[in-house]
C-alpha positions, 0 to 999 in steps of 0.5 A: 458388594455383599451377598443380597446386594448383588444386582442380577442384571438384564442384557439381550433378554436376561432378566435379573433382580436384586441391587448392588452397590458399585465398588471401586476397589484399590485392593483389587488394582493392588492384586492385579498389579502383584499378578504382574509383579510376580509375573516379572520376578519369576521371570461350555459354549462359544459364539463361534470356533475358528482356527488361530490362523484365520482372516481377522477381518470381522474384527479390526480390533484383532492383530497377528503377529509373526514369529519375530514379534514384529508388526505392520506400522499402525497396527500396534495393539494398545493398552487398555483397548476395551474390546469390541463385543460382537457376540451374544453369550451372556451369564445369568442366574448369579448366586453368591458361594461366600458371605461377608461374614466368611471374609473376603476371597478372591481367585476361584478354581473349580474342582474336577468334579465340578462340586467345589471351589477352591479360593484365596485371601487378598494377596493369594494368601491361604487356600480355601474350598467350599462346595457350590451348593454351600456348607462350610468354608474349609481352610486348606492351609494359612500359608502366605502368597501360597494361591497364585499357582495353586491348581486342583489335580485330576484326582481331586487334590491341590498342589500349591507352590509358594515363594520360596520355592516350594511345592506341596500337595494337599487333600481338599480336607487341608491334610497334606497328600505330599511332603514339602519339596523344592521346586526343580526347574527342570521338572516344570511342565507345562506353561511357565514365565522366566525374564518376561518371556513365556516358555512351554515344557511338554515333558520333564527334563525337555528343553523349554520352548520360547512361546511369547516374542514382541516388545512387551513383558510377557506372563501368565501362559495357561494350556488349553485343556486339549493341550494345542493352545496357550494363552498368555499376557503382555503386560502392556498389550493384553491377552494373546492366543498361539497354537503350540504346534507352530501351525499359526501365529500368535492372536492378539484378542485385545486388552484383558488378564486372567485369560482361562480356557473354556473346557472344549478348548474352544476359546477363553474367558477373561477380565477386562477393567478400567480404572481412573488412575488409583482404582478400578471403576469398571470390571467385566468378564468377556469370552473370545473365540480362539481367533478373536473373531467373536467377543462377547462381553459376558456381564456388560451392563452390571455395575459389579467389578467382576474378575478372575473367571473361572469355568466349571468342568462341564463348561455350564457354569462360571465362578468369578470374584466381585468385591471380596465375594465368590459368585457363580453364574450360569452360560445363557 
């Protein structure tokens, strides 16, 4: 699936044009497995807003867990359970940001001003930036495996950590913004995972708070922009959303990976994939409200395999990867 081949699709009145070759990407399966393996090794707009403690009667595929991690018999989340979509949100006006001539890229992330995207090559190697309106791709760093935990700072710099436990900040042009420093575990704030458990540390030096509980291996915590919720993954059971203040139980949204919050913290966007045991054969982007009662399949009729979404700061656009190309679409 290369620029010019992307099949813009029609769902609920979404008119699109072009053609797209369906991809079965064994390297994407390897990337997803690498995400999970690394987690184990390390230890807008929505269709509805509701609290995480609300009833799940509107969507029987949502599960509420008690703080001990136990579940009622017959109500256990199942792996590879494709969510039942009941929402109407869709993505349209899709265009390619990178081209085949520029290379294969993955995992886009928006700059704070919404004018640039940062992404990596296969295996989260290197960091690159490009303006969403065009221009040249800029290599920030070519270091291997550095893109997994890389993120933009509020002042437009890029902070990255490598597998050797080193952290460094870069300017968007690739010039160093700080020296290379060892990562001090006690200084890590926000969400992180260790020993198959997701933790949250509000401030440097404070004791981390365990977030996940239950019979699974948990990883990949991400905190909502308003600091009130955390979304994380169970290796076998999928995505959970939980209020950080303990005011409600964790909500199991369903099978999926790579959750990212909407800018207004009203829900998440994530990836749902299917495979044949060897290769990915389908990949769609989904959006869920905080309580999991409203779930939209954003790209359901597309033959593309879309993964790793990232929502723009204004909540109007979404970036994602498909077959090595970075795309941007608009919410409808």
